[in-house]
LOLO-678481 format. One record per residue (C-alpha): x, z, y; residue in three letters. Coordinates in steps of 0.5 Angstrom, whole numbers, plus 500, padded with zeros to 3 digits. Layout:
N
XZYala...
//
This chain:
492
489480492met493485489ser491493490thr498495491glu502489494asn506491488glu507484486gly511482493asn518485495glu519488501val525487505pro530492505pro532495512ala539493514pro542500514ser537503511ala534503503pro530496502pro523496505val519495499pro512493499val507494493ala503488492ser499485486ser501478483ala495474484ala494470490ser490471495pro486465494gln486465486ser479466483pro478474482ala477475474pro472479472asp474487472gly481485472asn483483478ala491483480pro494487485thr497483491thr505484492pro507483499leu509477502pro515476506pro515477513leu516471518pro523472521gly521469527asp514470529ala512477528pro511482533ala508489533gly501490535pro504494540ala509490545pro515493541glu513490535ala513483538ala518479534ala523473536ala526468532his533466534pro531459535ser524460538gly521463543pro521471543ala515475541pro511478546asp509485546gly502483543ser499484536trp500481531pro506476532pro506469530pro507467523arg514463523pro514456520ala519458515ala521465513pro528466513pro528471507his525468501pro526475498glu521478502thr515481499pro508480500ser502483498tyr500480492gly505475491asp511477487ala517473490gly514470496ala519469502gly521474506gly522476513ala525478519gly529485518gly528486511phe531482505gly534481499gly532479492pro528484489gly526487496ala520491496pro513488497val507491501trp505497497gly499498492ala497491494ala490490493tyr489486486gln487479487gln484476480pro488470477ala484464475pro483467468lys487473467pro482477465arg481474458gly488475456arg488482458gly482484456gly484481449leu490485449val486491450ala481489445ala486488440val489495441leu482499441val481495434ala487497431ala486504433leu479504430val482501424ala488506424gly482512424gly478509418leu484508414gly486515415gly479518413gly479514407leu486516405gly484523406tyr478522401thr482519396leu487524396ala481530396lys478526390asn485526386his487533388asp488537381asp493542384ser488547387gly491547394ser487547400thr488543406thr485546413val484542419ser484544426ala476543426ser475547420asp479553423ser472556426gly475558432gly477551435ala475550442thr477545448gln484546450val484549458lys489547462arg492552467ala491551474pro497547477gly498542471thr498535472ile492535467ala488540472ser490536478val487530475ala481533472ala479535480lys481529483ser479523479leu471524481pro473523488ser477516487thr473510486val475503484thr473498490ile471491488glu471486494ala469479494gln468474499gly463469501thr467463497asn468467491gly475470492asp476477491gly480483487gly480490485thr483496489gly482503489thr480508495gly478516495phe473520498val475522506phe468526508asp461528505thr458523509gln461517504gly467515508his472512503ile479511505ile483505502thr488499504asn486494509asn488488504his484491499val477490503val480483507ala476479502asp469482504ala470482511leu465477515asn459477510gly463478503gly460483498lys464490497leu462495492thr465502490ala465505483thr466512481phe469514474pro462517472asn460509472gly456510478lys457504483lys455504490tyr454498495asp459499501ala461496508glu467496512val467501518val473499521gly480496519his487496521ala491490519gln497493523gly497499519tyr494496513asp489502513val481501512ala475505512val469503508val462507507lys458508501leu450505502lys446511500asn452516498pro450521493pro449528496ser455532492asp461528494leu467532494lys473529499pro480530497leu484535500pro489532505leu496535505gly502534510asp506528509ser511531514asp513537510lys514533504val521533501val525529496val524531489gly517534490asp512532485glu507526486thr501524482ile498517483ala491515481ile488508481gly486501478ala493498476pro491491473phe484493473gly485499469leu480504473ser482511473asn489511471thr494517473val501516473thr506521475thr513521479gly517524485ile518523492ile524519492ser525518499ala522518506lys521514512asn523507508arg521502513pro516497510val514490513ala508487509ser503481509ser498478504asp502471503gly497467506ser498462512ser494466517ser497473515ser500478520lys505483518ala504490517ser509496518tyr510503516met515508515ser513510508ala514515503leu518512497gln516514490thr517513482asp510514480ala508507477pro504503482ile502496480asn497491482pro490495483gly493501485asn493499493ser489504497gly489510492gly491517493pro498519492leu498527491leu502532491asp503537485gly497541488ser492535488gly493534496ala493527498val500526502ile500518502gly496512501ile499507495asn500501498ser506497496ala512496491ile519493490gln518488484ser523484480thr518478481asn519477473ser512475473gly508476466gly504482467gly497482463phe495476460gly500472463gly497473470ser504472473gly503479476gln509483477ser509490475gly512497477ser520498476ile519505479gly520503487leu513505490gly511506497phe505510500ala503510508ile504517510pro497521510ile498524517asp498517520gln493514515ala488520517lys489519525tyr488512524val482513519ala479518524gln479512530gln476507525leu470512524ile470513531lys470507535thr471502529gly478499532lys485502531pro489504536val497503536tyr502507540ala507502544lys513502548ile511495552gly517491550ala518485545ser523486540val527481535ser525481528leu531478525glu535481520asp540486523ser543493522ser545494529asp539496532gly532493535ala534488540lys529487546ile528479546thr530475553asp523473553gln516474550gly511470546thr508464550ala513465556gly511472557ser515477559ala519481554ala518488558val511489560glu511490567ser509497569gly509499561gly513505558pro519501557ala519498564asp518505567lys524508563ala529502565gly529498559leu531491560lys532484555pro538485551gly538492550asp539494543val535500541ile539504536thr535511535lys528514537leu528521537asp533523531asp531517527met536511526val533504528ile537499525asp532493526ser526491530gly521492524pro524499523thr523501530leu515498530ile514503524gly517509527glu513508533ile507507529trp508514526thr507517533his500517537lys499514544pro501519550gly507522545asp514523549lys520520545val527519546thr530512546ile537511545thr540504547tyr546500548lys547496554arg554492555gly557496550gly555503553gln550508550glu544511554his539515553thr532515556val525519555asp519515555leu511516554thr508511549leu503507551gly496505547ala494498545arg487498542ala485493536gly489488532asp488482536ser
//
C-alpha cells in the first residue's frame, strides 16, 4: 500500500483543476518489503458505481442503474477513465467525474511494499553512505599529508580549533526550528495483514492518551486481525490498534498500546484560514525513508479529489483538498502538512503522478511532481473526534443520488438510485427542499459544483445539521433553495 496515494492519478474536475490523489506505487496485494514499503497511488474512481456515503454521493453510470444515496457506491466493472489515479497504483484507470492523463492520485497513499523493492533501494542508500564515508576518509588523509609536507610555516585553522564553536541555534519560526519541534510527535506506521501483505505510512500524535491520526488506507491491511506498529524518530516502537476508520474520508485513528507519558500532540491549525502562497512543511516516510521533511507552499484550495486503493473491493474516498507543491511521495500518507508556525493544517493523502514508473530499486512507484493533496485538518479533526467517541464515522448528506460521470455542467440527480431505490430519499433533505431527479446542482453556497464527486467532497466538509444553499437548474431555469444536511453513520 502506498502512504500517500501518491502513485495514482486523481481525476481532475471538469471545470476545476484536476483532482489529484497521492498514492504509492506498490500494489495493495504485493508483498511488503521490509522497511521500504512504497506508498500507494490512487486508483481511478469507478465511473458508474460510486455513490457518496451520503445519499448525495451515489453515482450513476450512463448504461447502468443510478446509484443510490447509500455509501459506498458500487465499483464499476470498467472504469471510464484509465487516467484516474488510485491509492498506490500509478496509472490505474480512473473514474467518473475526474480524468485525464497524469491525473492526480489519492493523497499520500499508504506505501505498499513491492516484491523486493527494498533490496535495490537499500543498496542505493548503502552505496551512498559508503561514498560519503570514503569521501570523509580521503579528506582526512589529504589534510594529514598536506600538514606533513607544509614548509611554508602558514597555519590553517578549522572551525573546531577556534575554541568558541558551539552548536548553531535556529531562530523560532525557521523550518529547522519547526521540524525540530514537530518530528518527535510524528510516527512511522507499519501495517501488516494476516496474509502477510502490508506497507508503511505516517501518522502524528493527536492527544496525550496515545491517539494517532493517519489515513484509512495506511491501516487497512491491519484490520481484521492484522498487526500494527508505530515507531517514533527516537527509535521507540509501540504496538497499536485501530480505534476507528472512515473509508469515505480516508481518515483513521489508531491508539498506542502502553503509550509513553510524555506524548506531545501537534498543535492543530485552522485550514479554513489558509491562503494560497502560505508556506507548508510535510513530514513523512517517503519510500520508507522515515522522518523526512520537505517544504513548499499552498498551491490551491478546495481541489475535488476522488481516490481508492485500486483493489477490486475498493470504495471511493472524496475530499475537497489543500493542494501543495511540497514533495509528497509513497510513504508520506497520513503524515502532517504543517504551516509556517508548525500547526497542522492537513493530512497528506494523495499526489498527481506522471505514472512514469521507476522509483527506488525499480519498484515501479511514481514520485512527486509537485502536485500533492491533503485532507483539511478542520474536517479531519471532526472525523477523528467521532471515531474516538463512537468508533464510526458520520457523514453529512442531502439524501439524493448523483451521477459520477465526467461532466463540467454540475452534479445531476439520477433518475433512479442503486438496486432500484429512489434517487431522492423520501423525507430526506433534498426531498424536503423540493429537489427532483434530473435537477442539476451547480452550487453549494458559493462553491461552484461541476460534477458529482465535487458535490460529495463539498458536502463532506460540512457537518450534519449545517444549513446550506443549493443552486440548481431544472428545465433550463435556475433555482435556489436552502436545506439542512442530514446524517449517515458508518461506511457500509
